[in-house]
C-alpha positions in Angstrom: 76.5 96.9 91.9 75.9 99.4 89.1 72.6 100.5 90.7 74.5 101.4 93.9 77.2 103.3 92.0 74.6 105.3 90.2 72.9 106.7 93.3 73.2 110.5 93.4 75.1 110.6 96.7 77.9 108.6 95.2 77.7 109.4 91.5 78.0 113.1 92.0 80.0 113.1 95.2 83.2 115.1 95.5 85.8 115.5 98.3 84.0 115.1 101.6 85.2 118.4 103.1 82.2 118.8 105.3 81.9 115.6 107.4 78.4 116.4 108.7 77.0 116.2 105.1 79.2 113.4 103.8 78.9 110.5 106.2 77.9 108.0 103.5 80.9 108.9 101.4 83.3 108.9 104.3 82.0 105.5 105.6 82.4 103.9 102.1 86.0 105.2 102.0 86.6 103.9 105.5 85.3 100.4 104.5 87.5 100.5 101.4 90.5 101.3 103.5 89.7 98.4 105.9 89.4 96.0 103.0 92.7 97.1 101.5 94.4 96.6 104.9 93.0 93.1 105.1 94.0 92.3 101.5 97.6 93.3 102.0 97.8 92.4 105.8 99.1 96.0 106.5 98.4 98.4 109.4 96.9 101.3 107.4 95.6 102.2 103.9 94.7 105.5 102.3 91.6 106.5 100.4 93.0 105.3 97.1 95.3 106.6 94.4 94.7 107.0 90.6 96.0 103.6 89.7 98.6 101.0 90.5 101.3 102.9 88.6 100.8 106.2 90.4 100.6 104.3 93.7 104.0 102.7 93.0 105.5 106.1 92.2 104.1 107.7 95.3 105.5 104.8 97.4 108.9 105.5 96.0 108.6 109.2 96.9 107.4 108.2 100.4 110.4 105.8 100.9 112.8 108.6 100.0 111.2 110.9 102.6 111.3 108.2 105.3 114.9 107.1 104.7 116.4 110.5 103.7 118.0 108.6 100.8 117.5 109.5 97.1 118.4 106.3 95.1 115.7 103.6 94.5 116.2 100.2 93.1 113.5 98.7 90.8 113.2 95.1 89.8 113.4 94.3 86.1 110.3 92.3 86.7 108.3 95.3 87.7 105.6 96.3 85.2 107.3 98.5 82.5 104.6 101.1 82.7 105.0 101.3 86.5 108.7 101.9 85.9 107.9 104.6 83.4 105.5 106.3 85.8 108.2 106.3 88.6 110.7 107.8 86.2 108.2 110.5 85.2 107.4 111.4 88.8 111.1 111.7 89.7 112.2 113.7 86.6 110.9 117.0 88.0 112.6 116.3 91.4 116.0 114.9 90.2 116.7 117.6 87.6 115.5 115.3 84.8 117.7 112.4 85.8 115.8 110.0 88.0 118.0 108.5 90.7 117.0 104.9 89.9 118.8 101.6 89.5 117.6 98.2 88.2 117.9 94.7 89.6 118.0 91.8 87.1 116.0 88.6 87.1 117.4 85.1 87.2 116.6 82.3 84.7 113.5 81.3 86.7 111.9 84.7 86.1 112.4 85.9 89.7 114.6 88.7 91.1 118.2 87.4 91.2 118.9 87.4 94.9 122.7 87.2 94.6 122.8 90.3 92.3 120.2 92.0 94.5 122.4 91.6 97.6 125.3 93.3 95.7 123.0 96.2 94.6 121.5 96.8 98.0 123.9 99.4 99.4 123.3 101.7 102.4 122.4 104.6 100.1 119.4 102.8 98.6 116.0 104.1 99.9 113.8 101.2 98.7 113.6 98.2 96.5 110.4 97.9 94.4 109.3 94.5 93.2 106.2 93.1 91.4 104.1 90.5 93.3 103.5 88.6 91.1 105.9 90.3 88.7 105.2 91.4 85.1 106.1 88.0 83.6 103.6 86.3 86.0 106.3 84.9 88.3 105.7 84.9 92.1 108.6 86.6 93.8 110.3 85.3 97.0 109.3 88.3 99.2 110.5 86.7 102.4 114.1 86.3 101.1 114.0 89.7 99.5 112.8 91.3 102.7 115.6 89.8 104.7 118.2 91.2 102.3 116.6 94.6 102.4 116.3 94.7 106.2 120.0 94.0 106.5 120.8 97.2 104.7 118.0 99.4 106.1 116.3 99.5 102.7 112.5 99.7 102.6 110.7 97.0 100.6 107.8 98.0 98.3 105.6 95.4 96.6 103.4 96.2 93.7 100.5 93.9 92.9 98.9 94.5 89.5 96.5 91.5 89.9 94.6 91.8 93.3 93.1 88.3 92.9 96.6 86.9 93.3 96.3 87.7 97.0 93.5 85.2 97.3 96.1 82.4 97.3 99.5 84.1 97.9 100.7 85.1 101.3 99.9 88.8 101.9 102.8 91.2 101.5 102.4 92.5 105.1 102.8 89.0 106.5 106.2 88.7 104.7 107.6 91.9 106.1 106.9 94.3 103.3 107.0 98.0 104.4 104.8 99.5 101.7 102.3 97.4 99.7 100.6 99.0 96.7 98.6 97.6 93.8 95.8 98.0 91.2 92.3 97.3 92.2 90.6 97.6 88.8 90.0 93.9 88.5 87.9 93.9 91.6 86.0 97.1 90.7 85.2 97.7 87.1 85.7 96.0 83.7 88.8 96.8 81.6 88.2 100.1 79.7 91.0 100.7 77.3 93.4 101.7 80.0 91.2 103.2 82.6 89.8 104.0 85.0 91.6 102.1 87.7 92.0 102.5 91.4 95.3 102.6 93.2 95.7 100.6 96.4 98.1 102.0 98.9 99.0 100.5 102.4 101.9 100.7 104.8 103.1 100.0 108.3 101.7 102.2 111.0 105.1 103.7 111.7 105.0 105.5 108.3 101.4 106.8 108.6 102.3 110.5 108.5 104.4 110.1 105.4 101.5 108.4 103.5 100.2 110.4 100.4 96.6 111.2 99.7 94.1 111.1 102.6 92.9 108.9 105.4 89.4 108.5 106.7 89.0 107.6 110.4 86.2 106.4 112.7 85.2 108.4 115.8 82.2 109.2 117.9 80.3 112.5 118.2 79.2 114.3 121.4 76.3 111.9 121.8 78.4 108.8 121.4 77.1 108.0 117.9 79.6 106.5 115.4 80.9 109.0 112.8 83.6 109.3 110.1 86.0 112.1 109.5 89.0 113.0 107.3 91.7 112.1 109.9 94.7 112.9 107.8 94.9 114.9 104.6 98.5 115.3 103.7 98.1 117.1 100.3 98.8 120.7 99.5 95.1 121.5 99.0 94.6 121.1 102.8 97.9 122.2 104.3 100.9 124.4 103.5 102.5 123.3 100.2 106.0 122.7 101.8 104.5 120.3 104.3 102.5 118.3 101.7 103.6 114.7 101.0 101.7 114.6 97.7 100.0 116.8 95.1 97.4 114.2 94.1 94.3 116.2 93.6 91.6 113.6 94.5 91.1 109.9 94.8 89.1 107.6 92.6 86.2 107.6 95.0 83.6 106.0 92.7 85.9 103.2 91.6 87.0 102.7 95.2 83.4 102.3 96.1 82.9 99.8 93.3 85.9 97.9 94.7 84.4 97.9 98.2 81.0 96.7 97.0 82.5 93.9 94.9 84.7 92.6 97.7 81.8 92.7 100.2 79.6 90.8 97.8 82.3 88.1 97.2 83.3 87.7 100.8 86.5 85.9 101.8 85.1 82.5 100.5 84.1 83.9 97.1 87.3 85.8 96.7 89.4 82.6 97.3 87.2 80.5 95.1 87.7 82.9 92.1 91.5 82.9 92.8 91.6 79.1 92.9 89.6 79.0 89.7 92.1 81.3 87.9 95.1 79.4 89.2 93.8 75.9 88.3 92.8 77.0 84.8 96.2 78.7 84.3 98.0 75.5 85.3 95.8 73.5 83.0 96.7 75.8 80.0 100.4 75.7 80.9 100.5 71.9 80.9 98.7 71.8 77.5 101.0 74.4 75.9 104.1 72.4 77.0 102.8 69.5 74.9 102.6 71.6 71.8 105.6 71.3 69.4 107.6 74.5 69.3 106.2 76.0 72.5 107.3 76.1 76.1 106.8 78.1 79.3 109.6 80.6 79.4 110.1 80.6 83.2 110.0 77.9 85.8 109.0 80.1 88.8 105.5 79.6 90.3 102.8 81.7 88.8 99.2 82.7 89.6 97.1 83.4 86.5 99.6 84.9 84.1 102.6 83.3 82.5 105.1 83.8 79.7 105.0 81.5 76.6 108.1 81.0 74.4 107.4 80.2 70.7 110.0 78.9 68.3 108.0 80.6 65.5 108.1 84.0 67.2 105.5 85.7 69.3 104.1 87.8 66.4 103.5 84.7 64.2 101.9 82.8 67.1 99.6 85.6 68.1 98.6 86.1 64.5 97.6 82.4 64.3 95.4 82.9 67.4 93.9 86.0 66.0 92.8 84.1 62.9 90.9 81.8 65.2 89.2 84.7 66.8 91.4 84.6 69.9 93.1 87.5 71.6 96.1 85.5 72.5 98.2 87.7 74.8 100.7 90.4 75.0 103.7 90.5 72.7 106.6 91.2 75.1 108.8 92.8 72.4 106.6 95.8 72.9 108.5 96.5 76.1 111.5 94.2 75.7 112.9 94.2 72.1 115.0 91.2 72.7 112.0 89.1 73.7 110.7 88.5 70.2 109.8 84.9 70.9 107.8 85.4 74.1 104.3 86.5 74.8 102.3 86.9 78.0 99.1 84.9 78.6 96.4 85.6 81.2 93.7 83.2 82.4 90.7 84.3 84.4 87.6 82.8 85.9 85.8 83.9 82.7 87.6 81.3 80.6 86.0 77.9 80.3 88.0 74.7 79.7 86.6 74.7 76.2 88.1 78.2 75.6 91.5 76.9 76.8 91.3 73.8 74.6 90.5 76.0 71.6 93.5 78.2 72.4 95.8 75.2 72.4 94.3 73.8 69.2 94.8 77.2 67.4 98.5 77.3 68.6 99.1 73.7 67.3 97.5 74.4 64.0 99.4 77.7 63.5 
């Protein structure tokens, strides 16, 4: 994959303004869009965003344009950094006071449907929910969509872990209006916060309100297949007042890496990795439950991430793991000061059963 990414036509490529000299770049973007549509089971996808957080913020702005409503509702289970990014985007528009409300979670770790129903009023533009959410819990998108639909509220799902969609039902099949996510896990290794690649898809009805740009397939005068920028709704291409976004470019090279990786895996390989992640996570959850002083914080179904509760406190438990040479997880007090006993654990296909057993042993000894 790295050899392909390093080719001159990709490594030094910029915005494909001239279609006649950028067919390779345009085709790779078109293939990327197709894969994102298949992943989310949505009608249309754009040429990518900066990352999952910016894609989520752009989805909120898009929902406000579509519904002509200003208030948006965010689940408390949405990634905290995604929430911060949405707030930042809206500060300049809403006079420094983002028009946002929050929806609480229930004891299982999912959005509280009864509370959500009360909060979904006819002045709400959209409800944004993580799928899975920040605590690793899989949300009941079908029930949430039904509640949103009754109030004319758009439903936006944000998937920070794309491999989750190898086993979970795709957002589009559950009635989601705008599905966004982070594609980094399918593109490049973690790199201290970046780069990522934002995935953005929606229903066909909302096509002209979608930010960024869209590559389409056509034929030339001789009937040969070709690719063009079908829609470019940013201010660099059209009058500023008509632009839907000021995003200056897409993460073309990372999007290409995403497309190459997905093509190499194929549907079978993609599902196999997801199944591997899920089974190992369930193995670790069961083992942690047997450790004195530890439990799984939420009972909702999970994919490869879950929240651990420690009687000793998260900081102490993670320190014990660190002494054993293990990066144990994320201390949730970083984002939620009241959650001093909880930490988030992720299991991937890279972890062997020996790794997981060593993790549990270190917890027990600590």
